[in-house]
TIBA-128748 format. One line per 2 residues: number of its first residue (from 1); for each residue z, x, y of N, C-alpha, C. Coordinates in Angstrom, 1 decimal. Example, Ala and Ser with C-alpha at 12.3 -4.5 7.8 and 13.67 -1.06 7.14 Angstrom:
<bators>
1) 7.8:13.2:-5.7:7.8:12.3:-4.5:7.8:13.2:-3.3; 7.1:12.8:-2.2:7.1:13.7:-1.1:7.9:12.9:0.0
</bators>
This chain:
<bators>
1) 45.2:115.2:133.4:44.4:115.6:132.1:45.0:116.2:130.8; 47.0:115.8:131.3:47.4:116.5:129.2:47.2:115.6:129.0
3) 47.4:114.3:129.5:47.0:112.7:128.3:46.7:112.0:128.2; 45.5:113.3:128.4:43.5:112.0:127.8:42.7:113.7:127.8
5) 44.3:115.3:127.4:43.1:116.0:126.2:42.4:116.8:127.0; 42.7:117.1:127.7:41.7:118.2:129.1:42.8:119.2:128.5
7) 44.2:119.5:128.2:45.4:120.5:128.0:44.5:120.9:126.2; 43.9:120.2:124.9:43.8:121.4:124.0:42.4:121.6:124.5
9) 41.4:121.0:125.6:39.9:121.3:125.2:40.9:122.9:125.6; 41.2:122.8:127.5:41.2:123.6:128.4:41.9:124.9:126.6
11) 43.1:124.8:126.1:43.4:125.6:124.9:42.7:126.2:124.0; 40.7:125.6:123.7:39.8:125.8:123.3:38.8:127.1:123.5
13) 39.1:126.9:125.2:37.9:127.7:126.5:38.8:129.1:126.2; 40.6:128.4:126.2:41.2:130.2:127.3:41.2:131.0:125.6
15) 41.4:130.0:124.1:40.4:131.5:123.0:40.2:131.6:123.5; 38.6:130.8:123.3:37.2:130.8:123.2:36.5:132.6:124.0
17) 37.2:132.8:125.4:36.6:133.1:127.3:38.0:133.2:127.6; 38.5:134.0:128.0:40.6:134.0:128.0:38.9:134.5:130.0
19) 38.5:134.4:130.2:37.5:134.9:131.6:37.6:133.5:132.2; 36.3:133.1:131.4:36.1:131.6:131.6:37.5:130.3:132.0
21) 38.3:130.5:131.3:39.9:130.4:131.5:40.6:130.0:132.4; 40.7:131.6:133.2:41.3:132.4:134.2:40.6:131.7:135.5
23) 38.8:131.5:135.2:38.6:130.6:136.5:38.2:129.9:136.6; 38.9:129.3:135.2:39.3:127.3:135.7:40.5:127.0:136.8
25) 41.4:128.4:136.0:42.4:128.1:136.5:42.4:128.6:138.5; 41.5:129.3:138.7:41.2:129.9:140.1:41.1:128.9:141.2
27) 39.8:128.0:140.2:38.9:126.9:140.8:39.8:125.5:141.1; 40.4:125.0:140.6:42.3:124.9:140.3:43.2:124.7:141.6
29) 42.7:126.0:142.0:44.0:127.0:143.2:43.3:126.7:144.7; 41.4:126.7:144.2:41.2:126.6:145.7:41.2:125.1:145.8
31) 40.7:124.6:144.5:40.7:122.9:144.8:41.9:122.1:145.6; 43.1:123.1:145.3:44.0:122.4:145.2:44.1:122.8:147.1
33) 44.3:123.9:147.3:44.8:123.9:148.6:43.1:123.8:149.4; 42.2:123.0:149.3:40.9:122.1:150.3:41.5:121.5:150.2
35) 43.0:120.7:148.9:42.9:119.1:149.2:44.1:119.5:149.9; 44.8:120.1:150.2:46.3:119.9:150.5:45.9:120.2:152.2
37) 45.0:121.3:152.4:44.7:121.5:153.9:43.4:120.9:154.7; 42.7:120.2:154.1:42.4:119.2:154.7:42.9:118.1:154.4
39) 44.3:117.8:153.9:45.1:116.3:154.0:44.0:115.1:153.3; 43.8:115.7:151.8:42.9:114.1:151.7:43.8:113.4:150.3
41) 43.7:112.7:150.7:44.7:111.4:150.3:45.3:111.3:148.6; 46.6:111.4:148.0:46.1:111.6:146.5:45.9:111.5:144.9
43) 44.7:110.3:145.5:43.7:110.1:144.5:42.5:110.2:144.8; 42.7:111.5:145.3:41.4:112.3:145.7:42.2:113.3:145.4
45) 42.3:113.6:145.7:43.3:115.4:145.3:42.7:115.5:144.4; 44.5:114.5:143.5:43.7:114.5:142.3:43.1:114.1:142.1
47) 42.0:113.5:141.8:40.5:113.0:140.9:39.6:115.0:141.1; 40.1:115.3:142.5:39.4:115.9:142.9:39.8:118.1:141.9
49) 40.8:117.5:141.6:41.8:118.8:141.0:41.6:118.8:139.6; 41.7:117.4:138.5:41.3:117.3:137.8:39.9:117.8:137.1
51) 39.4:117.0:138.1:37.6:118.2:138.4:37.3:119.9:138.1; 38.1:120.0:139.0:38.1:122.0:138.5:38.7:122.2:137.8
53) 39.8:121.8:137.6:40.7:121.7:136.1:40.3:122.6:134.9; 39.1:121.4:134.8:37.6:121.2:132.7:36.8:120.9:133.4
55) 36.0:122.4:134.8:34.7:121.8:135.3:33.6:122.2:134.4; 34.6:123.8:133.5:33.4:124.6:133.3:34.3:124.3:131.4
57) 35.3:123.9:131.1:35.0:122.9:129.1:33.9:123.8:128.9; 32.9:123.6:129.0:31.3:123.1:128.7:31.2:125.2:127.8
59) 31.9:125.2:129.0:31.8:126.8:127.9:32.1:127.4:126.9; 33.0:126.4:126.4:33.1:127.2:124.8:32.5:127.2:124.4
61) 31.4:125.9:124.3:30.5:125.8:123.7:28.5:126.9:123.8; 29.2:127.7:124.6:28.3:129.1:125.1:29.0:130.2:124.3
63) 28.2:131.6:123.4:28.2:132.8:122.6:29.0:133.2:123.6; 31.0:134.5:123.7:30.9:135.3:123.9:30.1:136.2:124.9
65) 28.7:136.7:124.1:28.6:137.8:125.0:26.8:136.9:126.1; 27.2:136.2:125.7:26.3:135.6:127.2:27.2:135.6:128.4
67) 29.3:135.0:128.1:29.5:134.6:129.2:30.2:136.6:130.0; 29.1:137.5:128.8:30.5:139.2:129.7:29.5:139.1:129.4
69) 27.6:138.7:129.5:26.7:140.4:129.4:26.4:141.0:130.8; 27.0:141.9:130.7:27.0:143.0:133.1:25.6:142.4:133.1
71) 24.7:142.2:132.3:23.5:142.7:133.8:22.8:141.9:133.5; 21.7:141.4:133.7:20.6:139.7:134.3:19.8:139.3:133.1
73) 20.3:138.0:132.9:20.4:137.0:131.7:18.6:136.7:131.5; 18.0:136.9:130.5:16.9:136.4:129.7:16.9:134.6:130.2
75) 15.5:134.5:130.2:15.7:132.9:130.7:15.9:132.2:129.4; 15.3:132.9:128.1:16.6:132.1:127.0:18.2:131.4:126.9
77) 18.6:133.4:127.4:19.9:133.3:127.5:20.5:131.7:129.2; 19.8:132.0:130.4:20.0:131.3:131.0:20.0:129.3:130.4
79) 19.5:129.4:129.8:19.2:128.3:129.7:20.1:127.9:128.5; 20.7:128.3:127.4:22.4:128.4:126.8:23.3:128.3:127.8
81) 23.1:129.2:128.7:24.4:128.5:129.8:24.3:127.1:130.1; 22.6:127.4:130.7:23.1:125.8:131.7:22.9:124.6:130.8
83) 23.6:124.0:129.6:24.0:123.3:128.8:25.0:123.5:128.3; 26.0:124.2:129.8:28.1:124.0:129.5:28.0:122.5:130.2
85) 26.8:122.3:131.7:28.2:121.1:131.9:27.7:119.5:131.5; 26.5:119.9:130.7:26.1:118.4:129.3:27.1:118.6:128.2
87) 27.6:119.5:128.1:28.5:119.7:126.8:29.7:119.9:127.2; 30.0:119.7:128.3:31.9:119.8:129.0:31.5:118.2:128.7
89) 30.7:117.2:130.0:30.7:116.1:130.1:31.0:115.5:129.1; 30.3:115.7:127.6:29.7:115.1:126.5:31.3:114.5:126.4
91) 31.8:115.9:125.2:33.1:116.1:125.2:34.0:115.4:125.2; 34.2:115.7:126.8:35.0:114.6:127.8:34.6:113.1:127.7
93) 33.3:113.1:127.8:33.7:111.1:127.4:33.2:110.7:126.1; 33.9:111.8:125.3:33.8:110.9:124.1:35.6:110.7:123.9
95) 36.1:112.7:124.0:37.7:112.3:123.4:39.2:112.4:124.8; 38.2:111.7:125.9:39.5:111.6:127.0:38.5:110.3:127.8
97) 40.3:109.9:128.8:40.4:108.1:129.6:40.3:109.0:130.4; 39.3:109.8:131.1:39.2:110.1:132.7:37.3:109.9:133.4
99) 38.3:109.4:134.5:37.9:109.2:135.6:36.1:109.0:136.0; 35.3:108.3:136.0:34.8:108.5:136.2:34.0:109.9:137.1
101) 33.7:110.5:138.5:34.7:110.7:139.6:35.0:112.4:139.0; 35.9:112.3:137.7:35.6:113.4:137.1:34.0:114.2:136.4
103) 34.0:113.0:135.4:32.7:113.2:134.7:31.8:113.6:135.6; 31.0:112.7:136.4:30.7:113.5:137.3:30.7:114.5:137.9
105) 31.3:114.8:138.5:31.5:115.9:138.8:32.1:117.6:137.7; 32.3:117.0:136.9:31.5:117.9:135.6:30.3:118.3:135.0
107) 29.1:117.2:134.8:27.9:117.3:134.8:27.2:118.5:135.8; 26.7:117.6:137.3:27.1:117.8:137.8:27.7:119.2:138.6
109) 28.4:120.2:138.1:28.9:120.7:139.7:28.2:121.8:139.4; 27.1:121.9:139.6:25.8:123.5:139.5:24.3:122.2:139.7
111) 25.1:121.6:140.6:23.1:120.5:141.4:23.6:121.4:142.7; 22.4:121.4:142.9:22.5:121.2:144.9:21.2:120.5:145.2
113) 21.5:120.8:147.4:21.3:119.1:147.7:19.8:119.7:147.8; 19.1:120.6:147.4:18.0:121.0:147.5:16.6:120.6:146.3
115) 17.7:120.3:145.3:17.5:119.4:143.3:17.5:120.9:143.2; 17.6:122.3:143.5:17.1:122.5:142.9:17.5:123.3:140.9
117) 19.5:122.5:141.5:20.3:122.8:140.8:20.6:122.0:138.9; 21.4:122.0:137.9:21.0:121.3:137.3:22.3:121.1:136.9
119) 21.8:120.2:136.0:21.1:119.8:134.4:19.8:119.2:134.7; 20.7:118.1:136.1:19.8:116.9:135.4:19.0:117.0:137.4
121) 18.7:118.1:138.2:17.2:118.5:139.2:18.3:117.1:140.0; 19.4:116.7:140.5:19.7:116.2:141.6:19.5:116.6:142.9
123) 19.0:115.9:143.5:19.0:116.0:145.6:19.8:115.2:146.3; 20.5:116.0:147.3:20.7:115.2:148.7:21.8:114.6:147.8
125) 21.8:112.6:148.1:22.4:112.1:148.2:23.2:111.4:147.2; 22.5:111.9:145.9:22.8:111.4:144.5:24.0:112.8:144.1
127) 23.9:113.5:144.4:24.8:114.6:144.8:26.5:114.2:144.8; 27.6:113.4:144.4:28.8:112.7:145.0:29.2:113.6:146.3
129) 30.3:113.1:147.1:30.7:113.7:148.1:31.6:115.3:147.5; 32.6:114.2:146.3:33.6:114.9:145.2:33.0:115.7:144.6
131) 31.8:115.8:144.3:30.7:117.0:143.1:31.1:117.9:144.2; 30.0:117.8:145.1:29.7:117.9:146.8:30.8:119.4:146.8
133) 32.1:118.6:146.9:33.6:119.4:146.7:34.1:121.0:146.3; 33.7:120.6:144.8:34.1:121.0:143.2:33.0:122.2:142.9
135) 31.8:122.1:143.8:30.4:122.9:144.0:30.6:124.1:144.5; 31.4:124.2:145.6:31.6:125.1:146.6:32.7:125.6:146.0
137) 33.8:125.2:146.1:34.9:125.8:145.2:35.4:126.6:144.3; 33.8:125.8:143.2:34.0:127.0:142.3:32.9:128.1:142.6
139) 32.3:128.1:143.7:30.9:129.0:144.5:32.0:129.9:144.6; 32.6:129.6:145.8:34.1:130.3:146.4:34.8:131.1:145.1
141) 35.6:130.8:144.2:36.2:131.0:143.2:35.4:132.2:142.4; 34.1:131.7:141.7:33.0:132.5:141.2:33.2:134.6:141.9
143) 33.2:133.8:143.9:33.2:134.8:144.3:33.5:136.1:144.7; 35.1:135.3:145.2:36.1:135.8:145.1:36.8:136.3:143.7
145) 36.4:136.4:142.8:37.0:137.1:141.7:36.4:137.7:141.1; 37.2:138.9:140.4:36.8:141.0:139.6:35.5:139.2:138.3
147) 34.2:140.0:138.0:34.4:140.0:136.6:33.5:141.3:136.4; 33.2:141.3:134.9:32.6:142.2:134.8:31.4:143.1:135.7
149) 30.0:142.7:135.7:29.8:142.8:136.1:29.5:143.0:137.6; 30.9:142.5:138.5:30.5:142.1:139.9:31.7:142.6:139.9
151) 32.8:142.8:141.8:33.6:142.9:143.1:33.6:142.0:143.3; 34.4:141.9:143.1:35.8:140.8:144.0:35.3:140.4:145.2
153) 34.3:140.0:145.9:34.6:139.3:147.5:35.8:138.6:148.4; 35.9:139.6:149.6:36.5:139.2:150.2:36.6:137.2:151.2
155) 38.1:137.2:150.8:37.4:134.9:151.5:36.1:135.8:152.3; 36.3:136.3:153.6:35.8:135.3:155.1:34.1:136.0:154.6
157) 33.7:137.1:153.5:32.6:137.0:152.5:32.0:135.8:152.5; 32.8:135.0:150.8:32.3:134.5:150.4:32.4:133.1:151.1
159) 32.8:132.3:151.8:32.4:131.4:153.3:31.4:131.9:154.1; 31.2:133.1:154.4:29.3:133.0:155.6:28.2:134.0:154.3
161) 28.3:133.9:153.0:27.7:133.7:151.2:27.0:131.8:151.0; 28.6:131.5:151.1:28.5:129.2:151.1:27.5:129.4:152.6
163) 28.0:129.5:153.6:27.7:129.3:154.9:25.7:129.7:154.7; 25.4:131.0:154.2:23.4:131.2:154.0:23.4:129.4:153.6
165) 24.2:129.8:152.2:23.2:128.6:150.5:23.5:128.0:151.7; 24.5:127.2:152.4:24.2:125.6:153.1:22.3:125.9:154.0
167) 22.8:126.8:155.1:20.9:127.4:155.7:20.2:127.2:154.6; 20.2:127.4:153.4:18.5:126.8:152.7:19.5:125.9:152.0
169) 19.6:124.2:152.3:20.7:123.5:152.2:20.5:123.6:150.6; 21.4:124.6:149.9:21.7:124.4:148.3:23.2:124.3:148.1
171) 24.1:123.8:149.4:25.2:122.9:149.1:25.7:122.4:150.3; 26.8:121.5:150.5:27.7:121.1:151.3:27.4:121.2:153.0
173) 27.2:121.9:154.0:28.4:122.1:155.3:29.2:121.7:155.8; 29.9:120.6:155.4:30.9:119.9:156.4:31.4:120.1:155.0
175) 31.6:120.8:153.4:32.1:121.2:152.3:32.7:122.5:152.4; 31.5:123.1:152.7:32.1:124.7:153.5:32.9:125.0:154.4
177) 32.8:123.9:156.2:33.6:124.4:156.6:34.6:123.8:156.8; 35.1:122.8:155.3:36.2:122.4:155.3:37.3:122.9:154.3
179) 36.4:124.2:153.7:36.9:124.8:152.8:37.6:126.3:153.2; 36.3:126.9:154.8:36.7:127.2:155.2:38.3:127.3:156.1
181) 38.7:125.7:156.5:39.6:126.0:157.2:40.5:126.6:156.3; 40.3:125.7:155.8:41.7:126.1:154.3:41.6:127.1:154.1
183) 41.1:128.2:154.9:40.7:129.3:154.4:41.1:129.9:156.0; 42.0:130.5:156.9:41.8:129.9:158.3:41.4:130.6:158.5
185) 39.4:129.9:158.4:38.9:130.6:159.4:37.6:129.8:159.9; 37.9:129.0:160.6:37.2:128.9:162.2:35.5:128.7:162.0
187) 34.5:127.2:161.5:33.1:127.8:161.8:33.0:126.6:162.7; 32.0:126.3:163.4:30.8:125.5:164.0:31.1:124.2:163.4
189) 31.7:122.8:163.9:31.2:121.5:163.5:30.0:120.6:162.2; 28.9:122.0:162.9:27.7:121.8:162.9:26.6:122.8:162.7
191) 25.8:123.1:161.9:25.0:124.3:161.4:24.0:124.8:162.9; 24.1:123.3:163.2:22.7:124.1:164.5:23.7:124.9:166.1
</bators>
């Protein structure tokens, strides 16, 4: 990522909002742990880690007061937040030479298997396997980190929340199961 402009964009994010920068680093660590503990091949692991590193760079376009708002966002405020995947994708597409899989993961890391996510309302097989993994790593990281409006969850509680999301067809259970294994938490092979 460094050789394609990601470092400059990450510095922009850090200057704009330190917590988003720290979140990108945490998601990167979670993704690297996932890749290592699950034996992903080098190319796939590199793609996942690079996608994790830049997945939220579009938040540099979101006003700080929205990123730090302690209460519930209004519909209008959430609409602004929902633009960050496309903003990150557009920037990286025009300023970097990243693999399409990284760009797709940046654009679609807030999609849900049931079609209720954003920005494109993708569902099921429309969401690439790598993006499904990044989504689970991103949600996990958000739950285990402290934020101004919430306490950090222990990893086991975050995994159980992800299992619940998988039961509601929001995230990919296999990605959740493999993430759980990376943190030494055993889950059944299937949701049945």
